[in-house]
N, C-alpha and C positions, 0 to 999 in steps of 0.2 A: 597462420598470420592472425594477429590480434584484431578483433573488430572494435572500432571506436564508435561513439555516437555523439551527435550534436543535437541539442534541443534548444529551441529559441521561442521567445514570446515577445511580441512587440505590437505597436499600432499597425493596422493593416495599411499597406500602400503598394503601389505597383513596383515590381522588380525584385522583391525579396527572394523568391525562389531562384530566379536567374542569378542573383548575386551569390547565394549560398552554393549553388551548383558550380558556378565558375570558380569561386574561391577554393572549393575542395579539389576541383580538377587542376587548378594551378599549383596546389600544394602536393600533387602526386597521389591524390586519394581517389578511390573507386567506390562510388555509392552502391550499396547492395540492397538497401531498403529505405523507403521514404514515405512519410505520411504528413498531411497538412490539413489545417482547417482554418477557414476565414469566417469569424463570427460577425455577421453583418449587423446584429443587434447591438453588440458592444464595441465594434470596431477593432477587436483584437485578432491577432494572427498567431497561430501556433504551428510549429513544425518540429518533427523529429526525423533524423537521418542516421542510418547506420552505414559505416564505410570502412574500407580497408586502407591503411596508410601505406600504399605500395612504394611511395618515395622515401619512406623511412622517417617521416616527420613524427616527433613526439607530441604528446598532449600539450606540453608547455610551449613547444614551437607553434602549434596551431592556435593556442589561446592568444599568444602574443601577436601573431599575424592577423588574427580575426578582430582585434580590438577596434580598428578604424571602421570596420563594417558594422559592428555593434553600435558604435557611436552614430554612424550615419542613419541607421534605421531606429534609433532610440530604443534599443532593446531592453526590456525590463529583465529579461533572463537570456543568457547565452552560455550554455553549459556544455563543455566537452567532457566525456568520461569514457573509461575503458569498460566495455561490457563484461569482461571476464572477472572484474573485481567485485566481490560480493559485499553487499552493504551490511555493516554491523547492526545487529537487531536484538532488541530485548523483547521477550514474550512475557505477558502478564496474564495470570489466570487465578480464578477463585476455586470453586468446587465442581464446576462442570468441565470435564476434561476432553470432550470430543474434539474441539477445535485445536487444543494444544497437541493432542496425540496425532491429529491429521497433519499439522504443520511439522512436527518432529519427523513423521514418516516421510513426508515429501522432501524435507531437508536431507534426511539420511540417504535417500535414493538419488539425490541430485536433481529432483524436479523443481525445487524451489531455491533459486540462486541467492541465498542469504547466508550470513555468518552469524549464527545464534551465539551471542556472547554472554547470555544469562537469561534465567527465568526468574521472575519475581511473583510471589504469591502472598496473599494475606492469610493463607492456611498451609498446613504441612502435607496435605493429601497427595501431592504429586512430586514430593521430594525424591523418592526412590526412582520414579520414572525418569526424572530429569537427570539425576546423578548417574544413572545407568547409561545415559547418552553422553557422559563426560562433559556435561554442561554445568556451570556454576548455578546453584539454586540459592535464592535469597528469600527468606520468609520475613516479611515486613508487616507486622500486625497493624491494623487500622481501627481506631475507635473515634467516636466524635471528639474525644478530648485530645487525641494525639495526631489528628489528621495532618496538620501542618508539618509536624516533626516527621511523620511517616513519608510524606511527599518529599521532604528534604533528603531522606535516606534513599528514596527511589532515584532522585536526580543525582545523588552521589554515585549510584551504580551506573547510571547513564554516562556521567562524566568520566568515571574511572575506566569504563570499557570503551569509551569513544563511540557509543552507539549512535547511529544516525536515524534509527526508526524504533518506535515502540508499537507493538501489536497487542491489542487487548483481546486475548483469546478467551472471551467470556470472563473478564475481570469485572466483578460486580460492585465496584466502588466508584463513586462519582469523583472525577478529578476536579481540582479547583480551577477557577478562572485563570489564576496566575500560571499554573502548569500548562493549561491549554494554550495560553498565549506564548509561553516560553518555548513550547514544542509545536507551534503552529505548522500544520502541513506535514508533521512527522509522527503523528499518532493515528493509527488506524483501528477502528472498532468494528465489531460485528454485532448487529442488532437482530434479535430473534423475531423479526417480523418484517413484512414487506411494507416498509415505510411509504407514505405517512399514515398507515392504517393502524389497527389494534395496538396501541401503546400500553405500557404498564408491565406489571410483574408476570402476568400469565396470558400472553397474547394467544397462545394455542387454545386455551379454554374459551376465550372470547370468540375465536374463529369457529370453534366447534359449535358453540351456542348459536352462532349466527348462520350456521350451515354453509360456510363458504366452500367453494370448489377449488380454490387455489390458496396455498400457504407459501410463504417464502422467507427470505432473509435479505438484509441490506448491510453492506459494508461501506463505511463512510469515514471521513476525517473527523477527528474529535475537535469540537469547539466549545466555547463557554455555554452555548445553547444546547442543552441535553438532547441528544439524538436528532439534532438538526443540522449537523455538519454536511459539507459537500459530499454527495454520494459518488462512490467509485464503482461499485458493482452490486447487482441484484440478480436474484433468480427465484423461480417458483417451482412448485410441484403440485400436481393435481391430487385431490382427495375426493372421497365419495361419502355418501350417507351411511355406508356400511362400516366405516372405520371409526375407531374410538379416539378419545383424546390422547391415549398412549401412542396410538399409531401416528397421530399428528406430530407428537413430540419426536418420535423416532425419525420420521421423514424430515421434519424440520431441522433436526441436528445434522443430518446428511447435507442438506442444502446450506446450512450455516458454514460448515467446514469447507465446502467447495467454493462458496462465495468469498469467504475470507482469504483463502489461498490465492484465488484469482486476483483479488484486490492487492494483496501483498506483492504478487508477481508483477502486476502492472506498475506498481509504485517503484519497486527497486530497478525495474528495467527502464525507468524514465518515460513511461508511456502516459502518465497522468499529469495534467496541467490544471492548476486552480484557475477558475474563470468566474470570479465573483463568488456567489453562493453555489455555483455548480462546478463541474469538472469537464474537461475534455479528455477522453480516454481513447488513445489510438490502439487498434487491435494488434495482437502479437503477429509477427510475420510467420508464414507457413513453416512448419518444422521446428519452431522454437522449443516447444516442450519436449519433443522427441530428442532433439540434439542435447538438451540439458540432462535428460535422463541418461543418455549414453555417455555424457561427459563425467 
């Protein structure tokens, strides 16, 4: 039986959980997983529920029946979706391929529930890798002179494929404010540092020179403010005085790949909510990754 999900965001008030649970029960649905958060600082309420439509109601039936409840609670977001439908995704990469290769591998074994509809790069380095996965490859060169034209071509690919998400898998070009606004909440980046620390082109060298004991990576939504978008996922790895900058890079790349894949997974499963400059990220339910690998 297909598992559906409902995610809502609205001002916090008494009775929301009871109303949602009662609605689903009345519609012949059985809740199998639920998570909620009441942000007392902002007055926002967030909730995500997975459920089985045991009474045979379709998503359209549920959306139509739910409309009065959404109005009653002044919901900014009330989204029903089929968890088995994979989100169409564009990957973008430059010349560092570790995140791209990791995403392709996880996608191939079924551990990452996305439909990769294309890979865009400003170089040809990974054309063969991508084509060997039977995925369309688009090389769109970017220079200071043609930046607007290049972004237009990128958006043409997004529109033509119906992509709902762009993942910057170490794509080393800064996106324009216009594109960031046009794709707000739908572009995920990986930053090779544990933000908001060592910024710049070579954070691992800076970390090495400072003798840090932890290095890490940060995945966030892209906004017009460079590397300042709402953070989705972060992780670190311990390092010691006996390791070299090259060791830092190798360890850092492993962390980057893992952090990016977890951020993408959370987004496409509808577990991430924007909350001002921050995010609310609900954890995956037990067995999620194992069941997707088996599927």
